[in-house]
C-alpha positions as CSV (number, residue, x, y, z in Angstrom):
1,X,-93.7,-74.3,-76.3
2,X,-95.3,-76.4,-73.6
3,X,-98.4,-77.0,-71.4
4,X,-98.6,-73.5,-70.0
5,X,-98.5,-72.0,-73.5
6,X,-101.3,-74.5,-74.5
7,X,-103.4,-73.5,-71.6
8,X,-103.2,-69.8,-72.6
9,X,-104.8,-70.7,-75.9
10,X,-108.6,-71.1,-75.3
11,X,-109.1,-73.7,-78.0
12,X,-106.1,-75.8,-77.0
13,X,-106.9,-75.4,-73.3
14,X,-110.3,-77.0,-74.0
15,X,-108.6,-79.9,-75.7
16,X,-105.9,-80.3,-73.0
17,X,-108.4,-80.2,-70.2
18,X,-110.4,-83.0,-72.0
19,X,-107.4,-85.1,-72.6
20,X,-106.2,-84.8,-69.0
21,X,-109.7,-85.4,-67.6
22,X,-110.1,-88.6,-69.6
23,X,-106.7,-90.0,-70.5
24,X,-108.4,-93.4,-71.2
25,X,-110.5,-92.1,-74.1
26,X,-109.7,-93.2,-77.6
27,X,-108.7,-89.7,-78.8
28,X,-108.1,-89.0,-82.4
29,X,-106.7,-85.9,-84.1
30,X,-110.1,-85.4,-85.8
31,X,-112.0,-85.7,-82.6
32,X,-109.7,-83.3,-80.8
33,X,-109.9,-80.9,-83.7
34,X,-113.7,-80.9,-83.5
35,X,-113.5,-80.2,-79.7
36,X,-111.2,-77.2,-80.5
37,X,-113.5,-76.0,-83.2
38,X,-110.8,-76.1,-85.8
39,X,-110.1,-78.1,-89.0
40,X,-108.0,-81.2,-88.5
41,X,-105.0,-79.6,-90.3
42,X,-105.3,-76.3,-88.5
43,X,-105.6,-78.0,-85.2
44,X,-102.6,-80.3,-85.7
45,X,-100.4,-77.3,-86.9
46,X,-101.5,-75.1,-84.0
47,X,-101.1,-77.8,-81.4
48,X,-97.6,-78.7,-82.7
49,X,-96.5,-75.1,-82.8
50,X,-97.7,-74.3,-79.3
51,X,-96.9,-77.5,-77.5
52,X,-93.9,-78.7,-79.5
53,X,-95.3,-82.1,-80.5
54,X,-98.4,-83.5,-82.1
55,X,-101.6,-84.2,-80.1
56,X,-101.3,-88.0,-80.1
57,X,-97.7,-87.8,-79.1
58,X,-98.6,-85.4,-76.3
59,X,-101.2,-87.9,-75.1
60,X,-98.7,-90.8,-75.2
61,X,-96.2,-88.8,-73.2
62,X,-98.9,-87.8,-70.6
63,X,-100.0,-91.5,-70.3
64,X,-96.4,-92.6,-69.7
65,X,-95.9,-89.8,-67.1
66,X,-99.0,-91.1,-65.3
67,X,-97.7,-94.7,-65.6
68,X,-94.3,-93.8,-64.3
69,X,-95.8,-92.1,-61.3
70,X,-98.1,-95.1,-60.6
71,X,-95.2,-97.5,-60.9
72,X,-93.0,-95.5,-58.5
73,X,-95.9,-95.4,-56.0
74,X,-96.0,-99.2,-56.3
75,X,-99.6,-99.7,-55.1
76,X,-101.2,-100.8,-58.4
77,X,-100.9,-103.8,-60.7
78,X,-99.9,-103.4,-64.3
79,X,-103.4,-104.4,-65.4
80,X,-104.9,-101.6,-63.3
81,X,-102.3,-99.0,-64.5
82,X,-102.9,-100.1,-68.1
83,X,-106.6,-99.7,-67.8
84,X,-106.4,-96.4,-66.1
85,X,-104.3,-94.8,-68.8
86,X,-106.1,-96.3,-71.8
87,X,-104.4,-99.5,-72.7
88,X,-106.5,-102.6,-73.3
89,X,-104.1,-105.0,-71.5
90,X,-101.0,-105.1,-69.3
91,X,-99.2,-106.6,-72.3
92,X,-100.1,-103.7,-74.6
93,X,-99.1,-101.2,-71.9
94,X,-95.8,-103.1,-71.2
95,X,-94.9,-103.1,-74.9
96,X,-95.6,-99.3,-75.2
97,X,-93.7,-98.5,-72.0
98,X,-90.7,-100.5,-73.1
99,X,-90.6,-98.8,-76.6
100,X,-90.9,-95.4,-75.0
101,X,-88.6,-95.7,-72.0
102,X,-86.3,-98.5,-73.0
103,X,-87.1,-100.9,-70.2
104,X,-90.1,-102.9,-69.0
105,X,-92.4,-101.4,-66.4
106,X,-91.3,-103.8,-63.7
107,X,-87.6,-103.0,-64.2
108,X,-88.5,-99.3,-64.1
109,X,-90.3,-99.8,-60.8
110,X,-87.5,-101.8,-59.2
111,X,-84.9,-99.2,-60.4
112,X,-87.0,-96.6,-58.6
113,X,-87.1,-98.4,-55.3
114,X,-90.4,-100.4,-55.6
115,X,-90.0,-104.0,-54.4
116,X,-92.3,-105.7,-56.8
117,X,-95.1,-104.9,-59.3
118,X,-97.8,-107.4,-60.4
């Protein structure tokens, strides 16, 4: 299971390309299923089997991977990172980041050698 397996499946590859191209979009399982040309239940089952997690979980993981990369690079504010990955505010992003990674974004950045994030 994983991204490479997903990219070998034409229907899932279409969905993965769309999610990666527009991480900010308000994706839903129903919308992604439509994009894949499958029923919601068939899509969710297929996605989980091939990628090892549900589509919304995958999207959340991808958003956090992008956020961690941006934090390590240190050139963007929390507001900008939040907006770029689909959160409505720095506060909402910080809360989600803390829940997923166990520390606030600023602490993560400092622990990875970034002097200060806004």
